Phi, psi and omega in degrees: 000136177284108184300313181300318179295325174300311179291330182279352177087020184254003184275135180243356183223044180296336180297341180287339181251316187277163176094202181247118185241127179281129177228177181296331184262007180130198180258130178265120176256129177223135183219146179259118177212078190294335186254006179283147175278333170193161184220140172230159170251142175230151181178182179304324187290339184247010188055033176067016171277152180288135169243103186301137177262155182262134174291133184227176181056246180266011179090000180258351176252151181236145184217149173201136173260128180241104182302329186275350184284128191232160173312135174091349180279146179273155178198163173212165170257129176265111189252120177265132180276188182293341180270354184090005172277157184225152168228141177272119186247147164291166185274121181302327181256014180298144180270357177204156175220157177283161179292139178301148006277007175297155187229013184272151165287159178231134177290122180225137174279137171246022175240160174110341173272130180257106176290148177232041185245036185297314184299318175307305186297328181289325183266355181299146176216176178278003174064023182301321177242027174235173177290140172221100184239107192256132175254110183276134189226134162257113191299331181281354181222012173292300169224149182225156172291321185202137173278338179288326179274112183297347177245033184272044180273160165274155175281166175312313185284324180296320186279346192300304188299313184293319180292316183292315175306317183293314180296316174302315181293328183274348176090027170264149176241000174219145169250136171246117182267131173295163194311136180248354175296144190299142182211146187276338190244119179302324183290347177278352176064011181099359183276351175240094194266150169241346183224087189291344179246007187246108174300134186305134179287354176307322189247007177126206190255167177305317184294325178294321177294317176305318183294322176302309182293320179298315179295328173297314180300325181292337181260007181079024181247124175277159183225123177251145180242140177285130185232138188245094183267006192260319192208172180212165186295151183280352186306134188281352175278353186250235187278340185301127175044056197294318180250030182089354176231169178279082187282318185263335188252173178286148180292329185264135184284341180291340172242357180280336178246155181234187185294341179269355182085004180264175185270138174272138171296142172270098185280003175276348182266131181297323180292331178285319176297320177297323178298307185294314182289333171294318175300318179300310183295327181305313183292325178285317186279312189277319184263351180067025175298150185265002180175169177231132172261109185272124186275145170054047178298327178308321183289350172262326181293315178244150178301117186050032176075002184262108183300337178291337179272355176091172182282141174267088191293330176294317179289326176298314179297323177298316177302316180296315180294318180292316180295320179298318179293316180297320181289327174298323180276330186220076187301328183264006177284154181255123178245112183241155185243130166269092191228119182263005182272174175256021179301130187283156173059039175299322184256009174279150178299151179299324179296341178256020178088007183269182176271346175089010175283151174283323183218158173231137175293135180265085184287334175295313176301314180303311182295312180299318182293313181289331173293321179298316182284344173287332189284151178294148184305329183296340181260001187285336173293319176301318184267008191309319186274009167295331182270350180259338188300322185307324184285350173290332184240355191307318185282000174291334183219175172256106189261147165254138177266112186252129162244086199255183177304329182297338187264007187227027182221173170054042176079009182277339184076156181284173182302313184293317182293335177293340183296142185296145170103187180275176187315304186294335183279343185287327188291315177297324181292320178295324174301314182293324175302314183288333172293315177303313180299320183295320181273345177288138177302145182124144177290165192242146174216129184227130179281148183304144182093328180293336185290342175241024175057053173296136181258343175274135178302150178296138177225123185296347183262000181231143179285169179297153185281069180297335179291350175292344178290351176280352175267131185307319182300322181280319181295316179293327177299318180294319175300324176297311182296323177298315177299316181294318180294322178297319178296316179302315184292326190273340189248115184296337177302334183269004184254337187272063192293330194254011173262116181301336179282352180281338187240142167206148168279117168283334176202114171226034182228005180274064190297310184289330176281344188053041176248142179231147170229126186240136178236133175243129193250141173200155181300330183284345182142146179270158174247128178241130174244131171247124192233127177244106183262010177269170178267012182244147168299130178255102181275143174068030179284142181220139180222139184280131177239346181104138183297339183274004187244151169241156188240138175234126179286118176274318186200135175243119182289343179269003179306135178302333175304332182247026178070027172274197183248352183266121179304146181301127180088000188248015177281110188265147172203159177230156179236124181208129174059034176079012179240139177265126187238140180192164164257133186246129176295159176297150176053049186213164179218153176231133176257132180235145166265121182254120179233152182286146182290000000 
């Protein structure tokens, strides 16, 4: 490793030098502790007796080769501060950790797995002009062996076949995994990490995670991982005051802690920047992940996410440098920002003054859409333009439309439960919502369980309510999502999201009727959605499609196949003088393919 590049914040592969590496002569341990008075390694191999480490390079790094140290053994660094006091820390660059409540690092090999995903990697893209339909998953609660056993998880390899089959069958082409870096608290969902290079041992080993990703690629499924570049867990056995000083965090507590109670990284330090971007590169390079969803980007743009405190210019520059470096190394990987701010040019290239992300989550669209569907039908004329507002700013960024884990917890209710009305009324509205989401420009993300209209809020300790599929309303809802996803994957008109000529409102003025008509254009054929979000039958509705076009009904959300009221094949419409005419049932939508005669 180039030490000056490490200090300057330009290193992207520090993990190749730092941490615990298995070699023919034993395990080489290396740790960075510039303010320590001395450092030892302790572990199973030494019966937890201290093995003093030698200061190397410029004296700020410590190294030791331990011939007896083997794969699977636990270890820690005993780090003495300037006063001679010590704390035993896990390895910041460690490739494995023991299961909580244990806090030790574990010697793990990240070599030996042979990927067979060359074909996938060659054709992989950032999906700018392709379908990107993401199924967001928390591995510990998608399916479990037992909800009664708090450790009743499946391993990375055990869950692989069933999860991949399910995703393929439902018409998703990417999986987004919530954070997998090691974390002590299940309730943090992985967002408060202690092991940024260690896949959580809850589900197995690094090589098993590699196999999961590889098997996804063999089936044509991309895999994105949630990545946290903003903050870390407060636990003193981890990064907090690592060498007796605030090495990774800010010196002042008013900016050192955040709203989640965790520690903020000090992005002004070169060694911290090298640490974070090396972790980002690690997941892409070593595990072949296809992208990173970066969490809480607002908290890097503004001090602690508070616009009133001003921009954190050092962190902003770091984002630009990290994204530039990652895209240079992995041009086809997807780097997306979960950012709730209105900061401009988040997805513009760095050379054009942007932050360099490929995509940004459209949290404004999510909020307005769900708020609209929560409202009683009598108020939807008043709120009509909540659903048109998003297109006024859409082309400012490259957006993903997220209905994520954040919207189904903490008393917010699940997506289906948010729909106005009683139980039977929620399902047709949810079907119409997802049709609107599908035809609205922007890539798609849906959290697990939402595809069958789960009504219980997500709980990381319980698997999804799969038994709900024995009820026709839930089973047919999943069949509807499957049909909708297949249409999305197959029709290119729904993929050219960021070309302004691809989208048009055919009707955004039927305020009293609460009817909208959206058209997406492509040479292969246009897609038209007609959506009735009122609780009334809209008789005699007519929309212009052009005299040169003919219409084919692709999907009717009110079809009895999906627990609607219209018999299969009986959704009637006529075409005359370039206008499409129909009666539209309440809370429903119809998708048409428009082709030239």
